[in-house]
C-alpha angles and dihedrals in degrees: 000000000000092000091049092052094048092048092047091052091048092052093048090050091046092051091053090047093053095045095043090226118179134002091265088081097048089110092063115100119255112258125219118232090255093051091050091050093051092049091049092050091050091051092049089052091054092050092050091053096044126094096344090140120021098327096300126139107241122226123227088253091055092048090050090051092050091049091050092047092049091051090050091048093051091049091050091048092053092048091047092049090053092048093049090048090051093049090047091053091047091051091049090051092050092051091050090052091049091244125130115192092197091057096048119087127233090256093057094047094046091243122137124216102238127204107265111250099167138298094265093049093048090050093048094245101147116196094028135100119200113195130187112238104180139273141274132197123220144153094234139017135242098030114254092247092057120115089216100073093138089121128009134192128207127198118239117250110284093021139088134208115250105209113196110201124213137175118219112201130189101221095184131090093244137064110265138184117242103208112184093147096074097043096082091217115161115214122205129181131206123196122202090354091299130135120318108245127183121253117253116270111234147151097245116145091222099046110133096210094056105026118133121171148107117277114195120238112285093004130118137203132202117245134178144207118204132204128172117232135176116268089238090058093044091058093071115025112172103159137022122191128188125208123195121195133182135157093274098049148304141255136193131204135182108237096184 
């Protein structure tokens, strides 16, 4: 609060200085156009660094990290948009041909149900281990108090969001890229041994199905998959199964 007051006072004074407002400031020296521009740029730099997160003054390293993360997010968003558009066009083509991939069995599609050896192994992500951590139920995701409200999802009336939580760990001694976005793996979830339904497409930064980013050696990050379910079904979840499908085959595992 003290920093905010000091900075506010500084900016008000600076504004009066630049505009030359009032006779009280007649003693101040006249500024050239170049000097005024430099002072304005300096003030703008202070404002950018002030109170970005919780009233803290950000360091140059933090600002650089934010800029790098924003650039990565925008790149991921563009890639995900292209992928969703491609999947939408493929689905439209299947409907026009009278063919429904979800209704056809593995035998008809030529796919084989493979023994499940882990999410990372199935997705070809060598050097990673992706573990299931549990689930939560909510009306919206991320929570309103989250600092990651780049994209938010709300459940339809009468439904809830089933958020499956995972931990992706780099188990190697070197920094590696976890690239789930380019694997074209389709995730489906079954609750209480019911029908397998696809997870919701989204632009979340922590979505397992579309994540792409560098994970430092030995570090891990939380990721999620989200499916919408009726409130009546959410009241008594006993089992959760996950199905993974790609062009070369499929696999299913019981998460809980």
